[in-house]
MOPAC internal coordinates of N, CA, C and O (Angstrom, degrees):
PM7 1SCF
backbone

  N    0.0000 0     0.00 0     0.00 0    0    0    0
  C    1.4602 1     0.00 0     0.00 0    1    0    0
  C    1.5241 1   109.14 1     0.00 0    2    1    0
  O    1.2310 1   120.72 1   -37.26 1    3    2    1
  N    1.2896 1   116.24 1   142.74 1    3    2    1
  C    1.4520 1   121.48 1   179.45 1    5    3    2
  C    1.5251 1   109.74 1   -98.76 1    6    5    3
  O    1.2310 1   120.85 1   -17.41 1    7    6    5
  N    1.3128 1   115.98 1   162.59 1    7    6    5
  C    1.4603 1   121.94 1  -177.79 1    9    7    6
  C    1.5233 1   109.15 1  -112.71 1   10    9    7
  O    1.2310 1   120.92 1   -46.08 1   11   10    9
  N    1.3254 1   115.84 1   133.92 1   11   10    9
  C    1.4621 1   121.69 1   178.33 1   13   11   10
  C    1.5225 1   108.22 1  -117.30 1   14   13   11
  O    1.2310 1   120.56 1   -46.79 1   15   14   13
  N    1.3273 1   116.54 1   133.21 1   15   14   13
  C    1.4603 1   120.63 1   177.40 1   17   15   14
  C    1.5238 1   109.03 1  -100.08 1   18   17   15
  O    1.2310 1   121.03 1   -45.87 1   19   18   17
  N    1.3355 1   115.64 1   134.13 1   19   18   17
  C    1.4616 1   121.76 1  -178.80 1   21   19   18
  C    1.5177 1   110.36 1  -112.06 1   22   21   19
  O    1.2310 1   121.10 1   -32.67 1   23   22   21
  N    1.3230 1   115.50 1   147.33 1   23   22   21
  C    1.4623 1   121.69 1   175.49 1   25   23   22
  C    1.5260 1   107.91 1  -105.38 1   26   25   23
  O    1.2310 1   121.07 1   -68.78 1   27   26   25
  N    1.3193 1   115.56 1   111.22 1   27   26   25
  C    1.4650 1   121.04 1   176.79 1   29   27   26
  C    1.5189 1   108.16 1  -117.62 1   30   29   27
  O    1.2310 1   120.45 1   -43.39 1   31   30   29
  N    1.3272 1   116.75 1   136.61 1   31   30   29
  C    1.4572 1   122.07 1   173.08 1   33   31   30
  C    1.5241 1   107.52 1  -142.00 1   34   33   31
  O    1.2310 1   120.30 1     0.44 1   35   34   33
  N    1.3174 1   117.03 1  -179.56 1   35   34   33
  C    1.4693 1   120.18 1  -176.39 1   37   35   34
  C    1.5191 1   112.39 1   -56.75 1   38   37   35
  O    1.2310 1   120.23 1   142.82 1   39   38   37
  N    1.3223 1   117.17 1   -37.18 1   39   38   37
  C    1.4642 1   120.85 1  -177.29 1   41   39   38
  C    1.5088 1   113.54 1   -66.23 1   42   41   39
  O    1.2310 1   120.20 1   121.60 1   43   42   41
  N    1.3234 1   117.22 1   -58.40 1   43   42   41
  C    1.4653 1   117.89 1  -176.23 1   45   43   42
  C    1.5251 1   112.30 1   -79.59 1   46   45   43
  O    1.2310 1   119.61 1   151.06 1   47   46   45
  N    1.3211 1   118.35 1   -28.94 1   47   46   45
  C    1.4660 1   120.40 1   179.54 1   49   47   46
  C    1.5271 1   110.96 1   -62.28 1   50   49   47
  O    1.2310 1   120.18 1   133.35 1   51   50   49
  N    1.3210 1   117.26 1   -46.65 1   51   50   49
  C    1.4662 1   120.46 1  -179.94 1   53   51   50
  C    1.5272 1   110.79 1   -64.15 1   54   53   51
  O    1.2310 1   120.53 1   133.18 1   55   54   53
  N    1.3257 1   116.60 1   -46.82 1   55   54   53
  C    1.4671 1   121.22 1  -177.81 1   57   55   54
  C    1.5303 1   111.10 1   -61.07 1   58   57   55
  O    1.2310 1   120.26 1   133.84 1   59   58   57
  N    1.3204 1   117.10 1   -46.16 1   59   58   57
  C    1.4605 1   121.53 1  -177.97 1   61   59   58
  C    1.5205 1   110.76 1   -67.97 1   62   61   59
  O    1.2310 1   120.25 1   139.65 1   63   62   61
  N    1.3221 1   117.13 1   -40.35 1   63   62   61
  C    1.4703 1   120.22 1  -176.23 1   65   63   62
  C    1.5286 1   112.89 1   -65.66 1   66   65   63
  O    1.2310 1   120.01 1   166.78 1   67   66   65
  N    1.3276 1   117.58 1   -13.22 1   67   66   65
  C    1.4654 1   120.00 1   175.45 1   69   67   66
  C    1.5274 1   111.29 1   -73.37 1   70   69   67
  O    1.2310 1   120.02 1   158.16 1   71   70   69
  N    1.3268 1   117.57 1   -21.84 1   71   70   69
  C    1.4728 1   122.86 1  -176.38 1   73   71   70
  C    1.5240 1   113.64 1  -110.82 1   74   73   71
  O    1.2310 1   120.34 1   146.97 1   75   74   73
  N    1.3364 1   116.95 1   -33.03 1   75   74   73
  C    1.4666 1   120.98 1  -176.44 1   77   75   74
  C    1.5239 1   108.44 1  -159.22 1   78   77   75
  O    1.2310 1   120.68 1   -22.33 1   79   78   77
  N    1.3227 1   116.30 1   157.67 1   79   78   77
  C    1.4638 1   118.68 1   176.52 1   81   79   78
  C    1.5274 1   108.61 1   -74.67 1   82   81   79
  O    1.2310 1   120.98 1   -26.38 1   83   82   81
  N    1.3156 1   115.72 1   153.62 1   83   82   81
  C    1.4577 1   119.92 1   179.78 1   85   83   82
  C    1.5270 1   110.44 1   -62.25 1   86   85   83
  O    1.2310 1   120.64 1   144.38 1   87   86   85
  N    1.3349 1   116.39 1   -35.62 1   87   86   85
  C    1.4642 1   120.90 1   178.54 1   89   87   86
  C    1.5259 1   110.97 1   -63.71 1   90   89   87
  O    1.2310 1   120.34 1   139.52 1   91   90   89
  N    1.3321 1   116.95 1   -40.48 1   91   90   89
  C    1.4678 1   120.51 1   177.33 1   93   91   90
  C    1.5243 1   110.80 1   -61.17 1   94   93   91
  O    1.2310 1   120.97 1   133.22 1   95   94   93
  N    1.3192 1   115.75 1   -46.78 1   95   94   93
  C    1.4634 1   120.47 1  -178.42 1   97   95   94
  C    1.5258 1   109.94 1   -61.82 1   98   97   95
  O    1.2310 1   120.55 1   133.24 1   99   98   97
  N    1.3164 1   116.56 1   -46.76 1   99   98   97
  C    1.4634 1   119.86 1  -179.76 1  101   99   98
  C    1.5226 1   111.27 1   -61.80 1  102  101   99
  O    1.2310 1   119.98 1   139.31 1  103  102  101
  N    1.3284 1   117.64 1   -40.69 1  103  102  101
  C    1.4715 1   120.17 1  -179.02 1  105  103  102
  C    1.5260 1   111.65 1   -64.49 1  106  105  103
  O    1.2310 1   120.07 1   150.43 1  107  106  105
  N    1.3204 1   117.47 1   -29.57 1  107  106  105
  C    1.4662 1   121.10 1  -179.58 1  109  107  106
  C    1.5298 1   111.60 1   -63.87 1  110  109  107
  O    1.2310 1   120.00 1   151.10 1  111  110  109
  N    1.3230 1   117.60 1   -28.90 1  111  110  109
  C    1.4627 1   120.40 1  -179.70 1  113  111  110
  C    1.5282 1   112.50 1   -69.80 1  114  113  111
  O    1.2310 1   120.07 1   165.62 1  115  114  113
  N    1.3235 1   117.47 1   -14.38 1  115  114  113
  C    1.4626 1   121.73 1   178.29 1  117  115  114
  C    1.5252 1   112.11 1   -97.51 1  118  117  115
  O    1.2310 1   120.11 1  -173.86 1  119  118  117
  N    1.3248 1   117.39 1     6.14 1  119  118  117
  C    1.4648 1   122.35 1   178.00 1  121  119  118
  C    1.5280 1   108.87 1   -68.09 1  122  121  119
  O    1.2310 1   120.45 1   -58.86 1  123  122  121
  N    1.3178 1   116.74 1   121.14 1  123  122  121
  C    1.4729 1   120.36 1  -178.01 1  125  123  122
  C    1.5267 1   112.53 1   -68.86 1  126  125  123
  O    1.2310 1   119.95 1   161.14 1  127  126  125
  N    1.3318 1   117.70 1   -18.86 1  127  126  125
  C    1.4707 1   121.45 1   179.71 1  129  127  126
  C    1.5283 1   112.52 1   -98.98 1  130  129  127
  O    1.2310 1   119.99 1  -172.77 1  131  130  129
  N    1.3142 1   117.63 1     7.23 1  131  130  129
  C    1.4681 1   122.82 1  -177.39 1  133  131  130
  C    1.5276 1   110.72 1   -54.37 1  134  133  131
  O    1.2310 1   120.84 1   -45.07 1  135  134  133
  N    1.3273 1   115.99 1   134.93 1  135  134  133
  C    1.4645 1   122.95 1   175.69 1  137  135  134
  C    1.5299 1   107.61 1  -107.25 1  138  137  135
  O    1.2310 1   120.65 1   -50.62 1  139  138  137
  N    1.3312 1   116.36 1   129.38 1  139  138  137
  C    1.4633 1   120.68 1  -177.34 1  141  139  138
  C    1.5193 1   110.27 1  -132.64 1  142  141  139
  O    1.2310 1   121.37 1   -39.12 1  143  142  141
  N    1.3292 1   114.99 1   140.88 1  143  142  141
  C    1.4612 1   119.76 1   173.17 1  145  143  142
  C    1.5202 1   108.82 1  -140.83 1  146  145  143
  O    1.2310 1   121.72 1   -30.81 1  147  146  145
  N    1.3165 1   114.31 1   149.19 1  147  146  145
  C    1.4633 1   120.59 1   179.39 1  149  147  146
  C    1.5181 1   108.85 1   -86.09 1  150  149  147
  O    1.2310 1   120.48 1   -38.40 1  151  150  149
  N    1.3303 1   116.69 1   141.60 1  151  150  149
  C    1.4595 1   120.68 1   178.83 1  153  151  150
  C    1.5246 1   108.89 1  -111.49 1  154  153  151
  O    1.2310 1   119.59 1    73.51 1  155  154  153
  N    1.2988 1   118.38 1  -106.49 1  155  154  153
  C    1.4587 1   122.95 1  -176.96 1  157  155  154
  C    1.5187 1   109.45 1  -133.17 1  158  157  155
  O    1.2310 1   120.43 1   -15.38 1  159  158  157
  N    1.3187 1   116.79 1   164.62 1  159  158  157
  C    1.4671 1   122.44 1   179.24 1  161  159  158
  C    1.5271 1   112.43 1    51.33 1  162  161  159
  O    1.2310 1   120.62 1  -141.08 1  163  162  161
  N    1.3284 1   116.43 1    38.92 1  163  162  161
  C    1.4571 1   121.92 1   179.65 1  165  163  162
  C    1.5337 1   112.18 1    59.09 1  166  165  163
  O    1.2310 1   120.69 1  -145.44 1  167  166  165
  N    1.3169 1   116.28 1    34.56 1  167  166  165
  C    1.4638 1   121.15 1   176.97 1  169  167  166
  C    1.5173 1   109.89 1  -106.71 1  170  169  167
  O    1.2310 1   121.87 1   -25.86 1  171  170  169
  N    1.3136 1   114.02 1   154.14 1  171  170  169
  C    1.4525 1   121.34 1  -177.68 1  173  171  170
  C    1.5210 1   109.36 1  -131.18 1  174  173  171
  O    1.2310 1   121.32 1   -26.96 1  175  174  173
  N    1.3200 1   115.08 1   153.04 1  175  174  173
  C    1.4624 1   121.99 1   173.19 1  177  175  174
  C    1.5157 1   106.83 1  -119.36 1  178  177  175
  O    1.2310 1   120.91 1   -49.05 1  179  178  177
  N    1.3219 1   115.86 1   130.95 1  179  178  177
  C    1.4598 1   120.53 1   175.57 1  181  179  178
  C    1.5145 1   109.56 1  -123.70 1  182  181  179
  O    1.2310 1   121.65 1   -41.72 1  183  182  181
  N    1.3190 1   114.45 1   138.28 1  183  182  181
  C    1.4542 1   122.36 1   170.32 1  185  183  182
  C    1.5150 1   104.89 1  -106.05 1  186  185  183
  O    1.2310 1   120.54 1   -61.04 1  187  186  185
  N    1.3285 1   116.58 1   118.96 1  187  186  185
  C    1.4574 1   119.42 1  -173.71 1  189  187  186
  C    1.5221 1   111.16 1  -149.56 1  190  189  187
  O    1.2310 1   121.86 1   -20.40 1  191  190  189
  N    1.3130 1   114.05 1   159.60 1  191  190  189
  C    1.4615 1   121.36 1   178.77 1  193  191  190
  C    1.5260 1   108.43 1  -109.67 1  194  193  191
  O    1.2310 1   120.76 1   -43.80 1  195  194  193
  N    1.3224 1   116.15 1   136.20 1  195  194  193
  C    1.4600 1   120.73 1  -179.78 1  197  195  194
  C    1.5220 1   110.12 1   -78.30 1  198  197  195
  O    1.2310 1   120.74 1    -9.15 1  199  198  197
  N    1.3259 1   116.20 1   170.85 1  199  198  197
  C    1.4640 1   120.29 1   178.45 1  201  199  198
  C    1.5236 1   111.49 1   -65.67 1  202  201  199
  O    1.2310 1   120.12 1   158.97 1  203  202  201
  N    1.3348 1   117.38 1   -21.03 1  203  202  201
  C    1.4679 1   120.87 1   177.75 1  205  203  202
  C    1.5288 1   112.35 1   -91.47 1  206  205  203
  O    1.2310 1   120.16 1   179.18 1  207  206  205
  N    1.3441 1   117.30 1    -0.82 1  207  206  205
  C    1.4561 1   121.15 1   175.79 1  209  207  206
  C    1.5170 1   116.05 1    97.39 1  210  209  207
  O    1.2310 1   119.99 1  -175.76 1  211  210  209
  N    1.2998 1   117.61 1     4.24 1  211  210  209
  C    1.4600 1   121.56 1   179.72 1  213  211  210
  C    1.5294 1   109.94 1   -80.93 1  214  213  211
  O    1.2310 1   120.41 1   -40.13 1  215  214  213
  N    1.3329 1   116.83 1   139.87 1  215  214  213
  C    1.4641 1   122.55 1  -179.57 1  217  215  214
  C    1.5274 1   109.39 1   -95.94 1  218  217  215
  O    1.2310 1   120.56 1   -58.93 1  219  218  217
  N    1.3474 1   116.53 1   121.07 1  219  218  217
  C    1.4602 1   120.65 1  -176.49 1  221  219  218
  C    1.5231 1   112.62 1  -121.32 1  222  221  219
  O    1.2310 1   121.37 1   -34.40 1  223  222  221
  N    1.3274 1   114.99 1   145.60 1  223  222  221
  C    1.4657 1   125.60 1   171.58 1  225  223  222
  C    1.5216 1   104.50 1  -105.35 1  226  225  223
  O    1.2310 1   119.97 1   -64.11 1  227  226  225
  N    1.3327 1   117.67 1   115.89 1  227  226  225
  C    1.4621 1   121.87 1  -172.33 1  229  227  226
  C    1.5280 1   110.04 1  -121.60 1  230  229  227
  O    1.2310 1   120.94 1   -50.01 1  231  230  229
  N    1.3267 1   115.81 1   129.99 1  231  230  229
  C    1.4633 1   121.74 1   173.82 1  233  231  230
  C    1.5254 1   106.39 1  -109.01 1  234  233  231
  O    1.2310 1   120.74 1   -49.44 1  235  234  233
  N    1.3351 1   116.18 1   130.56 1  235  234  233
  C    1.4592 1   119.25 1  -177.54 1  237  235  234
  C    1.5188 1   111.04 1  -151.07 1  238  237  235
  O    1.2310 1   122.14 1    -9.58 1  239  238  237
  N    1.3215 1   113.51 1   170.42 1  239  238  237
  C    1.4545 1   122.57 1   179.12 1  241  239  238
  C    1.5280 1   108.04 1  -121.31 1  242  241  239
  O    1.2310 1   120.66 1   -40.83 1  243  242  241
  N    1.3163 1   116.34 1   139.17 1  243  242  241
  C    1.4660 1   120.73 1   172.41 1  245  243  242
  C    1.5185 1   106.80 1   -95.32 1  246  245  243
  O    1.2310 1   121.25 1   -55.96 1  247  246  245
  N    1.3141 1   115.21 1   124.04 1  247  246  245
  C    1.4624 1   119.93 1  -178.82 1  249  247  246
  C    1.5232 1   109.70 1  -105.72 1  250  249  247
  O    1.2310 1   120.97 1    -5.70 1  251  250  249
  N    1.3152 1   115.74 1   174.30 1  251  250  249
  C    1.4633 1   121.03 1   179.05 1  253  251  250
  C    1.5254 1   110.13 1   -54.08 1  254  253  251
  O    1.2310 1   121.18 1   -38.60 1  255  254  253
  N    1.3033 1   115.34 1   141.40 1  255  254  253
  C    1.4588 1   119.76 1   179.84 1  257  255  254
  C    1.5120 1   113.55 1    80.80 1  258  257  255
  O    1.2310 1   120.40 1  -171.15 1  259  258  257
  N    1.3420 1   116.85 1     8.85 1  259  258  257
  C    1.4595 1   120.12 1   178.22 1  261  259  258
  C    1.5174 1   114.91 1    78.80 1  262  261  259
  O    1.2310 1   120.09 1  -167.23 1  263  262  261
  N    1.3153 1   117.44 1    12.77 1  263  262  261
  C    1.4661 1   121.46 1  -179.33 1  265  263  262
  C    1.5251 1   109.34 1   -74.72 1  266  265  263
  O    1.2310 1   120.93 1   -41.93 1  267  266  265
  N    1.3310 1   115.82 1   138.07 1  267  266  265
  C    1.4607 1   123.00 1  -179.68 1  269  267  266
  C    1.5261 1   109.31 1  -101.76 1  270  269  267
  O    1.2310 1   120.59 1   -53.97 1  271  270  269
  N    1.3245 1   116.48 1   126.03 1  271  270  269
  C    1.4699 1   121.66 1   173.25 1  273  271  270
  C    1.5164 1   107.55 1  -114.71 1  274  273  271
  O    1.2310 1   121.11 1   -69.75 1  275  274  273
  N    1.3277 1   115.49 1   110.25 1  275  274  273
  C    1.4623 1   121.35 1  -179.14 1  277  275  274
  C    1.5234 1   108.50 1   -76.93 1  278  277  275
  O    1.2310 1   121.18 1   -48.38 1  279  278  277
  N    1.3323 1   115.35 1   131.62 1  279  278  277
  C    1.4596 1   121.69 1  -177.35 1  281  279  278
  C    1.5196 1   111.16 1  -102.47 1  282  281  279
  O    1.2310 1   120.76 1   139.56 1  283  282  281
  N    1.3281 1   116.15 1   -40.44 1  283  282  281
  C    1.4600 1   120.29 1  -175.90 1  285  283  282
  C    1.5245 1   109.92 1  -154.27 1  286  285  283
  O    1.2310 1   121.27 1   -30.32 1  287  286  285
  N    1.3290 1   115.17 1   149.68 1  287  286  285
  C    1.4688 1   121.77 1   177.80 1  289  287  286
  C    1.5185 1   108.32 1  -142.76 1  290  289  287
  O    1.2310 1   121.39 1   -37.26 1  291  290  289
  N    1.3304 1   114.95 1   142.74 1  291  290  289
  C    1.4646 1   120.63 1   171.48 1  293  291  290
  C    1.5193 1   107.56 1  -153.05 1  294  293  291
  O    1.2310 1   120.94 1   -13.93 1  295  294  293
  N    1.3191 1   115.81 1   166.07 1  295  294  293
  C    1.4557 1   119.78 1   173.54 1  297  295  294
  C    1.5209 1   108.50 1   -71.33 1  298  297  295
  O    1.2310 1   120.90 1   -34.40 1  299  298  297
  N    1.3242 1   115.88 1   145.60 1  299  298  297
  C    1.4643 1   119.71 1   177.07 1  301  299  298
  C    1.5178 1   109.60 1   -65.61 1  302  301  299
  O    1.2310 1   120.84 1   -36.79 1  303  302  301
  N    1.3313 1   115.99 1   143.21 1  303  302  301
  C    1.4620 1   119.69 1   171.62 1  305  303  302
  C    1.5321 1   108.39 1   -89.65 1  306  305  303
  O    1.2310 1   120.58 1     2.55 1  307  306  305
  N    1.3196 1   116.49 1  -177.45 1  307  306  305
  C    1.4604 1   121.64 1  -175.49 1  309  307  306
  C    1.5289 1   111.56 1   -58.72 1  310  309  307
  O    1.2310 1   120.22 1   134.00 1  311  310  309
  N    1.3388 1   117.18 1   -46.00 1  311  310  309
  C    1.4708 1   121.11 1   179.76 1  313  311  310
  C    1.5264 1   112.07 1   -64.03 1  314  313  311
  O    1.2310 1   120.50 1   140.87 1  315  314  313
  N    1.3330 1   116.65 1   -39.13 1  315  314  313
  C    1.4649 1   120.41 1   177.24 1  317  315  314
  C    1.5271 1   110.53 1   -60.22 1  318  317  315
  O    1.2310 1   120.87 1   136.95 1  319  318  317
  N    1.3212 1   115.95 1   -43.05 1  319  318  317
  C    1.4721 1   119.85 1  -179.41 1  321  319  318
  C    1.5210 1   111.63 1   -64.14 1  322  321  319
  O    1.2310 1   120.35 1   142.00 1  323  322  321
  N    1.3279 1   116.93 1   -38.00 1  323  322  321
  C    1.4665 1   119.52 1   176.40 1  325  323  322
  C    1.5310 1   110.39 1   -61.04 1  326  325  323
  O    1.2310 1   120.31 1   135.55 1  327  326  325
  N    1.3200 1   117.01 1   -44.45 1  327  326  325
  C    1.4662 1   120.84 1   178.68 1  329  327  326
  C    1.5244 1   110.97 1   -63.81 1  330  329  327
  O    1.2310 1   120.39 1   139.27 1  331  330  329
  N    1.3205 1   116.85 1   -40.73 1  331  330  329
  C    1.4633 1   121.47 1  -179.70 1  333  331  330
  C    1.5310 1   110.96 1   -62.20 1  334  333  331
  O    1.2310 1   120.33 1   141.18 1  335  334  333
  N    1.3120 1   116.96 1   -38.82 1  335  334  333
  C    1.4666 1   121.25 1  -175.73 1  337  335  334
  C    1.5241 1   113.50 1   -77.98 1  338  337  335
  O    1.2310 1   120.17 1   163.09 1  339  338  337
  N    1.3403 1   117.29 1   -16.91 1  339  338  337
  C    1.4697 1   119.95 1   177.71 1  341  339  338
  C    1.5146 1   109.99 1   -67.38 1  342  341  339
  O    1.2310 1   121.11 1   -32.08 1  343  342  341
  N    1.3241 1   115.48 1   147.92 1  343  342  341
  C    1.4723 1   119.53 1   179.54 1  345  343  342
  C    1.4959 1   111.23 1   -79.84 1  346  345  343
  O    1.2310 1   120.10 1   180.00 1  347  346  345

């Protein structure tokens, strides 16, 4: 298993905790079926399932040293789930 370091501060921690627990979000990054694509401004979108089975749409930034800063989280919608289930 690999280790991922996350950057949490008052700004993103409060915003994210309104939609999901930080533990849920972190567990989603270890999903072996996670789908990720790069967008703009060095941001990424991942469709992933948490260890508790919840499906999340996660927007984040990769920072120097491989640190992940989560920007936004929401539950996947129907279309997101279809994309996640594709091989």
